[in-house]
Residue, then its C-alpha position, 0 to 999 in steps of 0.5 A: m547274852s545267857e537265858i532265862n527261866i520260864n514259868m508259864t501255863v500254855n493250853g492249861q499246860k505248866i511250861e518250865a522252859s529257859a529262853d533267850p529274852r530276845t524271843l518272843l512269844i510266837h518263836f517260843l509256842r511254834e519252836d520250843q513247844n511245838l504248838t504251830g495253830p499260831h502262825i506267822g504271817c506278817d512280823t509286824s503286828h497287823c495281820g492277826a495271824c499270830t494272836v493267842d489269848m494271855n491274861g484275858m487278854s488278845v496279844k498278838a504272839c509276835t510283839v511279845f518278849v517270851g520274859q513277857a509272858n512270864g508267869a501267864d496262863i495263854v491258850t492257843i487255838e489248839g486250846i479251844a478244842q475240848a479235850d477230847g479233841t470236839l471242836h468249840a462252837l467257834q471252830e464249828a462256826f466257822r468249819q459248817h458257815h464257810g469262815l476260813q478259806c486258805g485258813f492261815c488266819t484262823p486261828g488268829m480269828i478264832t482266838r480273836a472271836y474267843r476272846l470278843l464273846q468271852e467279852n461281849p456274850s451279844p456282840t453286834e454285827e457293828e461290834i464283830r466288825y470291829g472286834i475281829s478290825g486287828n485281824l486280816c483275813r486275804c480271803t474271805g471279805y469277813q462275810n461268812i467270819v463275821k456269820a459264824i460268830q453270830v453263829a456260834a453266838e447264838e449257839l453258846s448263849v443257849k448251851e449256857a441258858a440251858e446249864 
């Protein structure tokens, strides 16, 4: 099968490439773009380890063909931190409040929480749990993940109010 031309913005960088149209976005990001933050977990869209932000929506990159992402604006876990390497409030909260153990689900979990807080800057615990329900963690029991998202939401709202 012939390759297709792909144009997209990933973490603020314009990308022009060619790819087999059957290539999944997760494989394109990891193998062609060397963005290994999003993980390949289950290959069935159940775990959420491959979650990225595409055109303002959380998507599981194992369910999107690269051609479907043509023209898209994509943010991966690598694009959430500031350009100087300063961690985003979510990343820092996960680190400080032990929102990770093995770390395998963490990139997808943080990327989903990133979009959740843009959709709802002050979520309740129930809204957080519902908002991340498409992302599985096999280690933490979710308590510290929820706490980290709550802390980040509070910090972001204080930061926004100060601006």
